[in-house]
C-alpha angles and dihedrals in degrees: 000000000000090000091056094051091047090055094050092050091050092051092049092051092050092051092051093051091049094050093048092052092052093052092050092050093051092051092052094050103095096171095069114105119246126211116248093206117091116218109214115223116202126182096203126043116221121247118270115268118230115243115262121238115206123190112212122190114197119193115194127181117192120191112198121189113189120186118185128171117187121189113193122183115189121186115187128173116189121189112198122185111200120190116199125190107230117222120249115260113239124252109226119238094202127041134186119180142172129195147162134209149128128311113209119193115215138207120002092342086071089064091072104023129061128215110284140175137271126212109199141190132172142180119206137186127194110188110230090357088285127157092255121074147145128242135193115210132195123191137181112199129187125188124179124224122252114246094216095060104026114007093176097045112115094213129249125288119198134191115188137177121200138187113208138185111220130202115188130190119200110217101190117001092181091062117096090231092049095210117214136179119205141185127208140183137172148116139257151163129279136205119193131197118198096351105193110230118223140190118238123232094227123107114281094023121224133200116242118206141157101237114238091359092064122115110238103176130122113317094022119131087231118071117238092242094061114119111220130185116243096232124174112248126213136182143198127217143185127191150143139222146176127232124205111185104309096337124091139186117201141172134178143171115243123189119193119203097234118169116288094000141018117262111214135191137175120225119200111198138188118190152134134255124219 
């Protein structure tokens, strides 16, 4: 027991001697660097500081200037097709027309009479503006005599009145001119002045005259002493025409019941309706 305590004392003494020698050697070493920073050593730590709350008010004024220029060019082409329904042109219920044209004798009558002229007037009525109507015509016809057959003949003059039935056909009632074609036919009375008698070319030939209205002067095929009855003459006719707006063109064939044979002529008329 004593031996163990003696050993511990010896070890403690040796450790103390060794530690004291190390301290002395460190104090004598002047070449060893020393720290320039002082380490504070405090025995007591200060109390904790409460966090600080700051209230900050920030005022900001922004001025914004915005300049914008827009240039827009728009090119637009529109094609519009518009279809309009044109109104129907009216068909007149009443019609009054005048015209003038040529009067052309036909057959053997042409051997003694030249082409002449025809002055025409008519009055028509179409009940309810229908396609059927009636028309009263009046014509004055003059034909000169041919010098080769009757140099001294004055030429025939004719006044005729005719009652016709008319049938008209509108071709395009939406057109501004309202074109129409029409057909007519009828009969009437005739009064001649100085009808030039003529001899037919048939075998045997006959002499055609107009009764009391026949010219019997020098050069006539009828002697001046011949006594002729003053019979009333009449005729029948058929024809057709076309109307464009108010204007019309018309032609017909008219045959007059002169003695021994009909005498026919063809008027070709141009006129206007009111």
